C-alpha positions as CSV (number, residue, x, y, z in Angstrom):
1,A,88.8,-230.3,190.1
2,D,89.9,-231.1,193.5
3,F,86.4,-232.3,194.2
4,I,86.0,-234.5,191.1
5,A,89.6,-235.8,191.6
6,G,89.2,-236.7,195.2
7,R,85.9,-238.7,194.6
8,Y,87.8,-240.7,191.7
9,G,90.8,-242.1,193.6
10,K,92.7,-238.7,194.2
11,S,93.9,-239.1,190.7
12,H,96.1,-236.3,189.4
13,R,95.4,-237.2,185.9
14,V,91.6,-236.5,186.5
15,A,92.3,-233.2,188.1
16,A,94.4,-231.9,185.2
17,L,92.0,-233.1,182.4
18,V,89.0,-231.3,184.5
19,T,91.3,-228.2,184.7
20,L,92.1,-228.6,181.0
21,I,88.4,-228.7,179.9
22,A,87.4,-225.9,182.5
23,L,90.0,-223.7,181.3
24,V,89.3,-223.9,177.5
25,G,85.6,-224.0,178.1
26,T,85.7,-220.8,180.2
27,L,87.5,-218.8,177.7
28,P,84.3,-218.3,175.5
29,Y,82.4,-217.2,178.6
30,I,85.0,-214.7,179.5
31,S,85.2,-213.6,176.1
32,L,81.5,-213.1,176.4
33,Q,81.8,-210.6,179.2
34,I,84.6,-208.8,177.1
35,K,82.3,-208.2,174.3
36,A,79.4,-207.3,176.4
37,I,81.0,-204.6,178.0
38,A,82.9,-203.4,175.0
39,S,79.8,-203.0,173.1
40,A,77.7,-201.4,175.7
41,Y,80.6,-198.9,176.1
42,D,80.7,-197.7,172.6
43,A,77.0,-197.6,172.3
44,L,76.4,-195.6,175.4
45,G,79.5,-193.4,174.6
46,G,78.1,-192.7,171.0
47,G,81.3,-194.1,169.3
48,P,80.6,-193.5,165.5
49,D,80.5,-196.9,163.7
50,G,81.7,-198.5,166.6
51,A,85.0,-196.5,167.0
52,S,86.9,-196.9,170.1
53,L,86.5,-194.3,172.6
54,F,90.0,-194.8,173.8
55,G,91.7,-193.2,170.7
56,N,93.7,-195.5,168.5
57,L,93.4,-198.2,171.4
58,D,91.1,-201.1,170.9
59,T,88.1,-200.6,173.7
60,A,88.0,-204.4,174.2
61,L,91.6,-204.8,174.8
62,V,91.5,-201.7,177.4
63,L,88.5,-203.2,179.2
64,T,90.2,-206.4,179.3
65,L,93.1,-205.2,181.0
66,I,91.0,-203.3,183.4
67,L,89.0,-206.4,183.9
68,A,92.2,-208.2,184.6
69,A,93.4,-205.7,187.1
70,F,90.3,-206.2,189.0
71,A,90.3,-209.9,189.1
72,V,94.1,-210.0,190.6
73,L,93.3,-207.4,193.2
74,F,90.3,-209.1,194.3
75,G,90.9,-212.6,193.9
76,A,94.6,-213.3,193.9
77,R,95.6,-212.0,197.3
78,T,96.4,-215.3,198.8
79,I,97.5,-219.0,197.7
80,D,95.3,-220.7,200.0
81,A,92.1,-221.8,198.2
82,S,90.5,-222.7,201.4
83,V,90.3,-218.9,202.5
84,H,86.9,-217.5,202.1
85,H,87.0,-214.3,200.1
86,R,83.9,-212.6,202.2
87,G,84.7,-209.0,200.8
88,M,84.6,-210.6,197.3
89,I,81.3,-212.4,197.8
90,H,79.7,-209.2,199.6
91,A,80.7,-207.3,196.5
92,I,79.2,-209.7,194.0
93,A,76.0,-209.9,196.2
94,F,75.7,-205.9,196.2
95,E,76.4,-205.9,192.3
96,S,73.7,-208.6,191.7
97,I,71.1,-206.1,193.7
98,V,72.2,-202.9,191.5
99,K,71.9,-205.4,188.2
100,L,68.4,-206.6,189.5
101,A,67.2,-203.1,190.1
102,A,68.6,-201.9,186.9
103,F,66.9,-204.4,184.9
104,L,63.5,-204.1,186.7
105,A,63.5,-200.5,186.4
106,I,64.3,-200.9,182.3
107,A,61.2,-203.5,182.3
108,A,58.9,-201.0,184.0
109,L,59.8,-198.7,181.1
110,A,59.3,-201.1,178.6
111,V,55.8,-201.8,180.2
112,H,55.1,-198.2,179.9
113,L,56.1,-198.0,176.3
114,L,54.0,-201.2,175.3
115,Q,51.0,-199.3,177.1
116,R,51.7,-196.1,175.0
117,L,51.9,-198.3,171.8
118,A,48.5,-200.3,173.0
119,A,46.8,-197.1,173.3
120,H,47.3,-196.3,169.5
121,S,46.0,-200.0,168.7
122,D,42.4,-201.1,168.2
123,Q,43.5,-204.8,168.1
124,L,46.3,-205.4,170.9
125,D,46.4,-204.6,174.3
126,A,50.0,-204.4,176.5
127,T,49.9,-207.9,177.5
128,A,49.2,-209.1,174.0
129,L,52.1,-206.9,172.7
130,M,54.5,-208.4,175.3
131,L,53.5,-211.8,174.1
132,L,53.7,-211.2,170.4
133,P,57.5,-212.3,169.9
134,F,56.9,-215.4,171.5
135,H,55.0,-218.6,169.6
136,G,54.3,-222.4,170.6
137,S,56.7,-223.4,168.1
138,D,59.7,-222.1,170.0
139,L,59.1,-224.9,172.3
140,N,61.4,-227.1,170.2
141,T,64.3,-229.4,170.8
142,D,66.7,-226.0,170.6
143,F,64.6,-224.8,173.5
144,L,64.9,-228.1,175.7
145,T,68.7,-227.9,175.0
146,R,69.2,-224.5,176.3
147,T,67.1,-225.1,179.2
148,L,69.2,-228.4,180.1
149,L,72.3,-226.4,179.5
150,A,71.3,-223.5,181.8
151,A,70.1,-225.9,184.5
152,A,73.4,-227.8,184.4
153,A,75.5,-224.8,184.7
154,I,74.3,-223.7,188.0
155,L,76.4,-226.6,189.3
156,C,78.9,-227.3,186.6
157,L,80.3,-223.6,185.9
158,P,83.6,-223.2,187.6
159,R,82.5,-220.0,189.0
160,Q,79.1,-221.4,190.2
161,F,80.8,-224.4,191.8
162,H,83.4,-222.1,193.6
163,V,80.8,-219.8,195.0
164,L,78.5,-222.7,195.9
165,V,81.3,-225.2,197.5
166,V,84.4,-223.1,198.1
167,E,83.0,-219.9,199.3
168,G,79.8,-221.6,200.9
169,R,79.6,-221.8,204.5
170,G,76.4,-223.9,204.8
171,N,74.2,-221.8,206.5
172,E,73.4,-219.9,203.4
173,L,71.5,-222.9,201.8
174,P,67.8,-222.6,203.5
175,F,67.9,-218.8,202.1
176,A,69.3,-219.9,198.5
177,R,66.9,-222.7,198.0
178,W,64.0,-219.9,197.5
179,G,66.1,-217.1,197.1
180,F,68.0,-218.0,194.2
181,P,65.1,-219.1,192.1
182,L,63.3,-215.9,193.0
183,Y,66.0,-213.9,191.6
184,L,66.1,-215.8,188.2
185,L,62.4,-215.8,188.3
186,L,62.4,-211.9,188.4
187,F,64.7,-211.5,185.8
188,S,62.8,-214.0,183.3
189,L,59.7,-212.1,183.9
190,A,61.6,-208.7,183.1
191,V,62.9,-210.2,179.7
192,L,59.2,-210.3,178.5
193,P,58.6,-206.7,178.5
194,I,62.2,-205.6,177.4
195,T,62.2,-208.0,174.3
196,A,58.7,-207.2,173.1
197,A,59.2,-203.2,173.7
198,G,62.9,-203.8,171.9
199,L,61.4,-205.4,168.7
200,Q,58.7,-202.6,168.4
201,L,61.0,-199.9,168.9
202,S,64.0,-201.2,166.6
203,S,65.0,-198.2,165.0
204,W,68.5,-198.7,165.7
205,G,68.6,-202.2,163.8
206,G,67.4,-204.5,166.4
207,N,70.4,-206.0,168.2
208,P,68.8,-207.8,171.0
209,D,72.2,-207.8,173.0
210,L,71.6,-204.0,173.3
211,F,68.0,-203.8,174.2
212,V,68.6,-202.9,177.8
213,L,70.7,-199.7,176.7
214,F,69.0,-198.4,173.9
215,L,65.6,-198.6,175.2
216,P,66.2,-195.9,177.6
217,L,68.6,-194.1,175.2
218,E,65.7,-193.8,172.4
219,T,63.2,-192.7,175.1
220,G,65.4,-190.0,176.5
221,H,66.2,-191.7,179.9
222,E,70.0,-191.2,180.0
223,T,70.3,-191.7,183.5
224,L,68.6,-195.2,183.5
225,A,70.8,-195.9,180.5
226,L,73.9,-195.2,182.4
227,L,72.4,-197.2,185.5
228,A,71.9,-200.2,183.2
229,Y,75.3,-199.9,182.0
230,L,76.7,-199.8,185.5
231,G,74.6,-203.0,186.3
232,G,76.1,-204.7,183.3
233,F,79.6,-203.7,184.1
234,S,79.5,-204.8,187.7
235,A,77.9,-208.0,186.6
236,A,80.7,-208.8,184.1
237,T,83.2,-207.8,186.6
238,G,81.9,-210.3,189.2
239,M,81.6,-213.2,186.7
240,V,85.2,-212.6,185.4
241,I,86.6,-212.3,189.1
242,V,85.1,-215.2,190.3
243,S,85.8,-217.4,187.2
244,T,89.6,-216.5,186.8
245,L,89.9,-217.1,190.6
246,A,88.6,-220.5,190.4
247,L,90.4,-221.3,186.9
248,S,93.8,-219.8,188.4
249,T,93.5,-222.0,191.6
250,M,93.0,-225.1,189.4
251,V,95.8,-224.3,187.0
252,S,98.2,-223.5,189.3
253,N,97.3,-226.5,191.7
254,D,96.7,-228.9,189.2
255,L,98.9,-228.1,186.2
256,I,101.6,-225.7,187.1
257,F,102.4,-226.8,190.6
258,P,103.0,-230.4,189.8
259,L,105.2,-229.6,187.3
260,M,107.3,-227.6,189.8
261,V,107.2,-230.8,192.0
262,R,108.4,-232.9,189.4
263,H,111.4,-230.8,188.2
264,G,112.3,-230.0,191.9
265,R,111.3,-226.4,191.6
266,H,109.5,-226.3,195.0
267,A,112.5,-227.2,197.3
268,E,113.1,-223.4,198.0
269,G,110.9,-222.6,200.7
270,Q,111.6,-219.0,201.3
271,G,110.3,-217.5,198.1
272,L,107.6,-220.3,197.6
273,H,104.7,-218.3,198.7
274,R,105.4,-215.4,196.6
275,R,106.5,-217.5,193.7
276,L,103.0,-219.3,193.8
277,L,101.2,-216.2,194.3
278,A,102.9,-214.6,191.4
279,I,102.2,-217.4,189.2
280,R,98.2,-217.3,190.0
281,R,98.3,-213.7,189.2
282,L,100.0,-214.2,185.8
283,T,97.5,-217.3,185.3
284,I,94.8,-214.8,185.7
285,L,96.5,-212.3,183.0
286,G,97.0,-214.9,180.5
287,L,93.4,-216.0,180.9
288,M,92.1,-212.6,180.2
289,L,94.4,-212.2,177.1
290,L,93.3,-215.7,175.8
291,A,89.5,-214.8,176.3
292,Y,90.4,-211.5,174.3
293,G,92.2,-213.6,171.6
294,Y,89.1,-215.6,171.2
295,Y,87.0,-212.6,171.1
296,L,89.1,-211.3,168.2
297,V,89.3,-214.3,166.3
298,A,85.5,-215.6,166.6
299,G,83.5,-213.6,169.3
300,S,83.3,-210.1,167.8
301,G,80.8,-211.0,165.1
302,K,78.6,-213.4,167.3
303,S,75.5,-212.6,169.6
304,L,76.1,-212.9,173.4
305,Y,73.9,-215.9,174.0
306,S,75.8,-218.1,171.3
307,I,79.0,-217.5,172.8
308,G,77.4,-218.2,176.5
309,L,75.9,-221.4,175.2
310,L,79.2,-222.6,173.8
311,S,80.6,-222.6,177.3
312,F,77.7,-223.9,178.8
313,A,78.0,-226.9,176.6
314,A,81.5,-227.4,177.7
315,A,80.6,-227.2,181.4
316,I,77.9,-229.7,181.2
317,Q,80.8,-232.5,180.4
318,F,81.4,-232.3,184.1
319,L,77.9,-233.4,184.8
320,P,78.2,-237.2,184.4
321,A,81.2,-237.1,186.8
322,L,79.5,-234.9,189.5
323,V,76.1,-236.7,189.6
324,G,77.7,-240.3,189.0
325,G,80.1,-239.4,191.8
326,L,77.8,-238.5,194.4
327,Y,75.0,-240.9,193.8
328,W,77.0,-244.2,192.1
329,R,79.2,-246.1,194.0
330,R,80.6,-247.9,190.7
331,G,81.9,-244.7,189.0
332,H,85.5,-245.0,188.4
333,R,88.4,-242.7,187.4
334,H,89.0,-244.5,184.2
335,G,85.4,-243.9,183.4
336,V,85.6,-240.4,184.0
337,L,88.9,-240.0,182.0
338,A,87.1,-241.6,178.9
339,G,84.2,-240.1,179.0
340,L,85.3,-236.6,179.7
341,G,88.2,-237.1,177.2
342,A,85.6,-238.1,174.6
343,G,83.1,-235.4,175.4
344,F,85.9,-232.7,175.3
345,L,87.1,-233.5,171.9
346,L,83.8,-234.0,170.5
347,W,82.9,-230.4,172.1
348,I,85.6,-228.9,170.1
349,Y,85.2,-230.7,166.8
350,L,81.3,-230.2,166.9
351,L,80.9,-226.7,168.8
352,L,84.5,-224.9,168.8
353,L,86.0,-225.4,165.7
354,P,82.7,-224.4,164.1
355,S,82.6,-221.3,165.9
356,L,85.7,-220.4,164.5
357,A,84.7,-221.2,160.8
358,G,85.1,-218.2,158.7
359,A,88.6,-217.4,160.2
360,E,91.7,-217.5,158.0
361,W,92.7,-220.9,159.0
362,I,89.5,-222.6,159.1
363,S,86.9,-222.7,155.8
364,A,83.5,-222.3,156.4
365,G,83.0,-225.3,154.0
366,F,84.6,-227.5,156.8
367,L,81.1,-227.4,158.4
368,S,78.9,-229.0,155.5
369,E,81.6,-230.8,153.6
370,G,83.8,-232.1,156.5
371,P,87.5,-232.7,156.8
372,F,89.0,-233.6,153.4
373,G,85.5,-233.6,151.8
374,I,84.4,-236.4,154.1
375,R,80.7,-235.7,154.4
376,W,79.9,-238.2,157.1
377,L,82.3,-236.5,159.6
378,A,80.8,-233.1,158.8
379,P,80.5,-231.0,162.3
380,R,76.9,-230.3,161.2
381,A,75.8,-233.8,160.4
382,L,78.1,-236.2,161.9
383,F,77.5,-239.8,160.7
384,G,74.8,-238.4,158.8
385,W,72.7,-237.2,161.8
386,H,70.7,-234.1,161.3
387,F,69.4,-231.9,164.0
388,D,67.3,-228.8,163.7
389,D,70.1,-226.6,165.2
390,Y,73.9,-227.2,165.8
391,L,73.8,-226.8,169.5
392,T,71.5,-229.8,170.0
393,H,73.6,-231.8,167.6
394,G,76.8,-231.0,169.5
395,V,75.2,-231.4,173.0
396,F,73.8,-234.7,171.9
397,W,77.1,-236.4,170.7
398,S,79.5,-234.9,173.3
399,L,77.3,-235.4,176.2
400,G,76.1,-238.8,175.0
401,A,79.4,-240.2,174.5
402,N,80.7,-238.9,177.7
403,L,77.9,-240.6,179.7
404,L,78.2,-243.8,177.7
405,L,81.9,-244.2,178.2
406,Y,81.7,-243.1,181.7
407,V,79.3,-246.0,182.5
408,L,80.8,-248.6,180.4
409,V,84.4,-248.2,181.4
410,S,83.6,-247.7,185.0
411,L,81.6,-251.0,185.0
412,R,84.6,-252.7,183.6
413,A,87.3,-251.2,185.6
414,R,88.9,-252.8,188.6
415,H,88.1,-250.8,191.7
416,S,91.1,-250.5,194.2
417,F,90.7,-250.1,197.9
418,I,91.2,-246.3,197.6
419,D,88.6,-246.3,194.8
420,R,86.1,-248.0,197.4
421,L,87.1,-245.8,200.1
422,Q,86.3,-242.8,198.4
423,A,83.5,-243.7,196.9
424,S,82.1,-244.7,200.3
425,S,83.1,-241.5,201.6
426,Y,81.1,-239.4,198.8
427,V,78.3,-241.7,198.1
428,D,77.6,-242.8,201.9
429,L,78.0,-239.4,203.1
430,H,74.4,-238.8,204.4
431,E,73.3,-242.4,204.5
432,A,72.2,-243.6,208.0
433,P,73.4,-246.9,209.5
434,P,70.9,-249.5,209.7
435,G,68.7,-249.6,212.8
436,R,69.3,-246.0,213.7
437,A,65.8,-245.2,214.3
438,D,65.1,-247.5,217.1
439,H,68.5,-247.8,218.8
440,R,69.4,-247.2,222.6
441,L,72.9,-246.7,222.3
442,R,74.1,-244.3,224.9
443,V,77.1,-241.8,224.7
444,A,78.8,-244.0,227.6
445,D,78.6,-247.1,224.9
446,L,80.0,-244.9,222.2
447,V,82.8,-243.7,224.1
448,E,83.8,-247.1,225.3
449,L,83.8,-248.3,221.6
450,C,85.8,-245.3,220.4
451,S,88.4,-245.8,223.2
452,R,89.1,-249.3,222.3
453,F,90.7,-247.9,219.0
454,T,91.6,-244.3,219.3
455,G,92.7,-244.1,222.8
456,E,91.2,-242.4,225.7
457,E,92.6,-238.9,225.4
458,R,91.7,-238.8,221.8
459,T,88.1,-240.0,222.4
460,R,87.7,-237.7,224.8
461,Q,89.2,-234.7,222.8
462,F,86.8,-236.1,219.9
463,F,83.4,-235.7,222.1
464,L,84.3,-232.4,223.4
465,E,85.0,-231.3,219.8
466,Q,81.4,-232.2,218.9
467,G,80.0,-230.3,221.9
468,C,79.3,-233.1,223.7
469,D,80.5,-233.9,227.4
470,P,81.1,-237.7,227.8
471,V,80.8,-237.5,231.4
472,R,77.8,-235.4,232.3
473,E,75.8,-236.7,229.2
474,Q,77.1,-240.4,229.4
475,D,73.4,-241.8,229.8
476,Q,72.3,-239.5,226.8
477,R,70.8,-241.4,223.8
478,V,73.5,-240.8,220.8
479,T,72.6,-238.5,218.1
480,D,72.5,-239.5,214.4
481,G,75.0,-236.6,213.6
482,L,77.4,-237.8,216.4
483,L,77.1,-241.4,215.4
484,R,78.1,-240.5,211.9
485,R,81.0,-238.6,213.1
486,A,82.1,-241.2,215.5
487,Q,82.2,-243.8,212.4
488,H,84.2,-241.6,210.5
489,L,86.6,-241.3,213.5
490,L,86.9,-245.1,213.7
491,A,87.5,-245.5,209.9
492,G,90.5,-243.5,210.5
493,S,91.9,-246.4,212.7
494,I,90.3,-249.5,211.5
495,G,89.1,-248.3,207.8
496,T,85.7,-247.8,206.6
497,A,84.3,-251.2,206.2
498,S,85.2,-252.2,209.8
499,A,84.1,-248.8,211.3
500,E,80.6,-249.5,209.7
501,H,80.3,-253.1,210.7
502,L,81.2,-252.3,214.5
503,I,78.6,-249.2,214.5
504,D,75.9,-251.6,213.1
505,T,76.6,-254.3,215.6
506,A,76.7,-251.5,218.4
507,L,73.3,-250.5,217.4
508,R,71.8,-253.9,217.2
509,G,73.6,-254.6,220.3
510,S,71.7,-251.8,222.3
511,A,68.6,-253.8,221.9
512,D,69.8,-257.5,221.2
513,R,71.7,-259.2,223.9
514,V,73.1,-261.7,221.3
515,A,74.4,-258.9,219.0
516,D,75.8,-257.4,222.2
517,D,77.9,-260.5,222.8
518,D,78.8,-260.5,219.0
519,L,80.2,-257.0,219.6
520,Y,82.2,-257.8,222.3
521,R,84.0,-260.5,220.7
522,L,84.3,-258.2,217.5
523,L,86.0,-255.7,219.8
524,D,88.4,-258.2,221.6
525,S,89.4,-259.6,218.1
526,A,89.7,-256.3,216.5
527,G,91.5,-254.5,219.3
528,Q,93.9,-257.4,219.6
529,A,94.7,-257.1,215.8
530,L,94.9,-253.3,215.9
531,Q,97.3,-253.6,219.0
532,F,99.5,-255.9,217.2
533,N,99.7,-254.0,214.0
534,R,100.4,-250.7,216.0
535,E,103.3,-252.7,217.9
536,I,104.9,-253.8,214.6
537,L,104.6,-250.4,213.0
538,Q,106.1,-248.9,216.3
539,V,109.2,-251.5,216.3
540,T,109.6,-250.7,212.5
541,L,109.6,-247.0,213.1
542,D,111.8,-247.1,216.0
543,H,114.6,-249.0,214.0
544,I,114.7,-246.3,211.4
545,G,117.7,-244.2,211.6
546,Q,115.6,-241.0,210.7
547,A,113.2,-239.2,212.8
548,V,109.8,-240.2,211.5
549,S,106.3,-239.2,211.9
550,V,102.9,-240.5,210.2
551,V,99.7,-238.8,209.9
552,D,96.2,-240.0,208.9
553,V,93.9,-238.8,206.2
554,D,92.4,-236.4,208.8
555,L,95.9,-234.9,209.2
556,R,96.2,-236.3,212.7
557,L,99.0,-237.7,214.1
558,L,99.2,-241.6,214.2
559,A,102.6,-242.6,214.9
560,W,106.2,-241.5,215.5
561,N,109.4,-243.0,216.6
562,R,111.8,-241.7,219.5
563,L,114.3,-239.9,217.1
564,Y,111.4,-237.6,216.0
565,G,110.5,-236.6,219.7
566,E,114.3,-236.2,220.6
567,L,115.1,-234.2,217.5
568,F,112.3,-231.6,217.9
569,D,112.6,-231.7,221.6
570,F,109.0,-231.8,222.3
571,P,107.5,-231.2,225.8
572,P,106.4,-234.4,227.7
573,D,103.1,-235.6,226.7
574,F,103.1,-233.2,223.9
575,L,102.6,-236.1,221.3
576,Y,99.8,-238.1,221.4
577,V,97.8,-240.3,218.8
578,G,95.0,-238.3,217.4
579,K,96.8,-235.1,217.8
580,P,96.2,-232.6,215.0
581,I,99.4,-232.3,213.1
582,E,98.5,-228.5,212.5
583,E,99.4,-228.0,216.0
584,V,102.6,-229.6,216.0
585,I,103.7,-227.6,212.8
586,R,102.8,-224.4,214.5
587,Y,104.7,-225.0,217.7
588,N,107.9,-226.1,215.6
589,V,107.3,-222.7,213.3
590,S,106.9,-220.8,216.4
591,R,110.5,-221.8,217.5
592,G,112.0,-221.5,214.3
593,L,112.6,-224.7,213.1
594,G,112.2,-225.7,209.6
595,P,112.8,-223.7,206.4
596,P,112.8,-219.8,207.1
597,F,109.9,-218.0,205.9
598,S,108.6,-214.5,205.4
599,G,105.2,-213.3,206.5
600,R,102.9,-214.4,209.1
601,L,103.2,-217.7,211.0
602,E,99.6,-218.7,210.3
603,D,100.5,-218.2,206.4
604,E,103.6,-220.7,206.6
605,V,101.5,-223.1,208.7
606,R,98.7,-223.0,206.0
607,K,101.2,-223.6,203.2
608,R,102.9,-226.7,205.0
609,L,99.3,-228.2,205.8
610,H,98.6,-227.6,201.8
611,Y,101.5,-230.0,201.2
612,L,100.0,-232.5,203.4
613,R,96.4,-232.0,202.4
614,H,97.0,-232.6,198.5
615,G,99.5,-235.5,199.1
616,R,102.7,-233.8,197.4
617,P,106.0,-234.7,198.2
618,Y,108.4,-232.0,199.2
619,T,112.0,-231.6,200.3
620,F,113.8,-228.8,202.3
621,V,117.3,-228.5,203.7
622,R,118.0,-225.8,205.9
623,E,120.5,-224.7,209.0
624,W,118.5,-224.6,212.5
625,P,119.2,-222.0,214.8
626,D,121.5,-224.3,216.9
627,G,123.8,-224.8,213.9
628,R,122.5,-228.3,212.7
629,V,121.7,-228.8,208.9
630,I,118.4,-230.7,208.6
631,Q,116.9,-232.3,205.5
632,T,112.8,-232.6,205.9
633,Q,111.1,-234.7,203.4
634,G,107.3,-235.2,203.0
635,A,105.2,-237.8,200.9
């Protein structure tokens, strides 16, 4: 939600809509995990006719509460969404290995069973038996649709996006490029013998969802069956933990917390951390109970893959906004709202509601007859269009309407400055400035350029942060990475377009004398304009009867007035343009200035940075240690 909203003008409406779609769309996916472990538990334990092994209690309900407890314990220990849950990720990596090992062991058993069957057949060998269930006619539109959904799910499912982007540190990508496809390939190859052997030995009724359990049970390998169940249970637990962690973060940040801000419930700072943490944990519990409710209403009689595909079809609605946001500059938040809104409503009408058909409040005739007998609105044949399968029909209409409205509305929308700025920061993230390949710009030249606009101290600190000594390496050629980051630094002072123009002119000027003269004229005019604007800002701030400080988009100090320095009694030269506001906050918190808090100092610093980073207004009124009552406002 934060990623898509940040790309499209930092729109709270976009964040709320994305959160709502992710919430509703993921419920069937969590329900799938509940059904899988409940069915497997009863089957492994030998419950007669599906009877619960927990006495009079429903097996699925008990396991739902157990999964909720795991999710709260491992996924909701802090409210800071930027904290990496390394322990959780390591645990999920370990269960992935257990799951793969169990699956491959059962595949080996299946191959052995097929070889025994082939020994009693004069016409088929083990390979032929393995490929017997598969036919060329299976490569139809249904297969292509499911392949598309599975591919999009790698990026669009909330849990996949959370692991890839939020928990990722960047250095895992080289390994993941070949490790993840290999992991999926091994699972895909293991499916072939398991499916073939399961169909050949289907004395239990041939339920494909339980092949991995009943194959070892039917052949007397109880230990292997137990290993298979543990692998499945650990996989389901990992999926639930990450999914609920991602969803609870989005729900609390983009739905509940904005309501708290609107009604002034956030002003009480002392218990805010505990309140938000409690909200996140209650959200996880609520999500699990909603998923259990879906399981009772619609999921108990459906196959696992059909439930999973329903969630995949909801998640793919994010694809146009995600891909368009990274590669299409004209994408606009109005297009995202229109496209996601239409796609989500059509997903509900064409896929979610039909999955509930047969329940007491939705008749089965609704699918073919349509609402109020209007056949051209029937969910299985919308506007009279028929497809071979309902899934392709639903994905075609929902994703097609989503993509069409996203493009058309974005093209007609009026792009504001913040729209263009955010589009540039996402689309041009890895775009190299012109002339970079043959430039001769030195570190000293770039230092001089940046100093004109950010000041010598901030420039020196910036280059040291990038691992470049501006004195020792002054004659070195500027690297592409340093050039990109320097352009971002300048953009914070003079805007993205001006920064890009400056860098382009400097690159040409390093090899062209005429362009070099243009650069100096541009520096003089831009520097004078910037200095004039700063003087106006400073005079304005100094005439305000309140202590004021201003930070930029990178949370660095941009300006402050005299009263601000006097109020907090900062040491001489403590404040400077470009100073990270985090250091200022930490210094004030360590002296007990500001709202009281319980817990660690760093947690309080992260909480206050959270307000600034998300642009959310806040107000605190507290008595300071010296007896003064101070009201602090942020916006």
